[in-house]
C-alpha positions in Angstrom: 78.3 -54.4 24.3 75.1 -53.8 21.9 74.6 -50.8 20.6 71.0 -49.3 21.9 68.2 -49.7 18.9 65.6 -46.4 19.4 62.1 -47.3 17.9 61.4 -44.0 16.0 57.3 -44.0 15.3 56.2 -41.5 13.7 52.9 -39.7 14.6 50.4 -38.2 11.8 47.6 -38.0 9.4 48.3 -39.5 6.3 46.6 -37.0 3.3 43.9 -39.6 2.5 42.9 -39.4 6.1 43.0 -35.7 5.8 40.9 -35.6 2.1 38.2 -38.1 4.2 37.5 -35.8 7.0 37.4 -33.2 5.0 35.2 -34.7 2.5 32.9 -36.1 5.9 33.1 -32.5 7.0 31.6 -31.1 4.1 29.1 -33.5 3.0 28.1 -32.9 7.1 27.6 -28.7 6.6 25.9 -28.9 3.8 22.9 -31.0 5.3 22.9 -29.3 8.1 23.2 -25.5 6.4 19.7 -25.3 5.5 18.7 -26.3 8.7 20.3 -23.7 10.4 19.2 -21.5 8.5 14.8 -22.1 8.4 15.8 -21.9 11.5 17.6 -18.5 12.3 14.2 -17.2 9.8 12.0 -18.9 11.8 13.8 -17.0 14.8 13.8 -13.7 12.8 9.9 -14.1 12.0 9.2 -15.2 15.5 10.9 -11.9 17.1 8.9 -9.5 14.4 5.4 -11.3 15.4 5.8 -10.6 19.2 7.9 -7.3 18.7 4.4 -5.6 16.3 2.5 -7.3 18.7 3.6 -5.7 21.8 3.7 -2.5 20.1 -0.2 -2.6 19.1 -0.8 -4.3 22.9 1.4 -1.0 24.3 -0.4 1.4 21.6 -3.9 0.5 22.9 -3.3 0.2 26.6 -2.0 4.0 26.2 -5.0 4.8 24.3 -7.0 3.3 27.6 -4.6 4.3 30.1 -4.1 8.6 28.8 -7.9 8.8 26.8 -6.2 9.5 23.7 -6.0 8.6 20.2 -3.1 6.2 19.2 -1.8 5.6 16.1 0.4 3.1 15.3 1.3 3.7 11.1 3.9 1.6 9.1 7.1 3.1 8.0 7.0 4.8 4.8 3.9 2.6 4.0 5.8 -0.2 4.1 5.7 -2.6 7.8 8.7 -4.4 6.7 10.4 -0.7 6.7 8.8 -1.2 10.6 6.2 1.4 12.1 5.9 4.0 14.3 3.5 4.7 17.7 2.7 8.2 18.1 -0.3 10.1 20.4 -2.7 11.2 17.4 -3.4 14.9 18.8 -5.8 16.2 15.8 -7.4 12.9 15.6 -7.4 12.8 12.3 -5.5 9.3 12.2 -2.4 10.5 10.2 1.0 10.2 11.2 2.1 14.2 11.1 5.7 15.4 12.4 4.5 17.3 14.9 3.0 14.5 17.5 4.9 13.1 19.7 6.5 9.5 18.9 6.0 7.0 21.6 8.3 4.6 20.2 10.0 3.9 16.6 10.8 -0.2 16.2 13.1 -0.7 12.7 13.4 -4.5 11.7 17.0 -5.7 10.8 17.4 -6.2 7.2 14.6 -7.2 5.0 14.6 -11.7 5.7 10.6 -10.8 7.1 7.6 -10.6 5.0 4.5 -8.6 7.3 1.6 -7.6 4.8 -0.9 -6.8 6.1 -4.9 -7.4 4.6 -7.4 -4.7 3.2 -8.7 -4.2 6.7 -4.8 -3.3 8.7 -3.8 -0.8 5.8 -1.3 1.6 6.7 -2.0 2.1 10.2 -4.1 0.9 13.3 -5.8 3.3 15.4 -7.2 3.0 18.7 -9.8 5.4 20.1 -9.3 6.1 23.8 -11.5 3.0 24.5 -8.7 1.1 23.3 -11.4 -0.1 20.0 -9.8 -0.3 16.8 -12.1 2.3 14.4 -11.0 4.2 11.6 -10.6 8.2 12.2 -14.5 8.0 10.3 -15.4 5.9 12.8 -15.3 2.1 10.4 -14.2 -0.4 12.1 -11.0 -1.8 12.2 -9.8 -5.3 11.9 -7.8 -8.0 10.5 -4.9 -9.6 10.0 -0.6 -9.0 9.3 0.9 -12.3 7.7 4.4 -13.0 8.9 6.7 -15.1 7.1 10.6 -15.2 6.4 11.1 -13.5 2.6 10.6 -16.9 0.5 8.9 -18.9 3.0 5.0 -19.6 3.4 3.3 -17.2 6.4 4.6 -18.6 9.9 2.1 -16.4 11.9 -0.9 -14.3 11.8 -1.0 -11.6 13.7 -4.8 -10.9 14.6 -6.9 -7.5 15.1 -10.5 -7.7 16.7 -13.1 -4.9 16.7 -12.3 -4.7 19.6 -8.6 -3.8 19.7 -7.6 -7.3 21.3 -4.7 -8.4 18.9 -3.6 -11.9 19.4 -0.8 -14.6 17.1 -2.0 -17.5 15.2 -0.8 -20.1 12.9 -2.2 -19.8 9.6 -5.3 -22.1 9.2 -5.9 -21.6 12.7 -7.7 -18.8 13.0 
C-alpha cells in the first residue's frame, strides 16, 4: 500500500503584496483627505450661517410679537465667539447684565469666520415694528460674510432695512 500524500498549501500574503496594498491605500487617503476637509468646512460654515439666520429671524419675530425692542449682540465684540439674543428693557441698544437673555449661541471652535460689514457692527437692534434701526433711529442694514477659517466667503447673510434677513452666495446679491 502506498502512503497517502497530503498536499499542504499555505494561504497568506507576501510582504511585497502587503507593501503594495499599504501604498495604494496611502495614496487614496492622501487624495481624499483634502476633499473631506473641504466638505467638513462647508458643513460648519452652512451650520453657522443658518444658525445666525434663525437667531436674527427669531429676534425680529419676538420684537414684533411682544412689542418690545430685541437686541442680537456679538459675544465679546466678535461674532465668531457667538451671539446673544435679549430683550432690550431700557431701549438703549446695549447688552446689560440685568436684561433677560433669550438665547446664547456659541460656535464650536474657531473654524468659521463671521465678518460683519460696518452697517452691522457688533449688534443688530430690532424695534417693536420689526425694523432694524440703531437706537438713535438710523437705518441698520448690511451683510455678514461667512467662510471657513482659511477660505473664501461661502455665504452672505444680508440684513435689509425692514429687518428681514436672507442667505446669499457672495457676488449674487
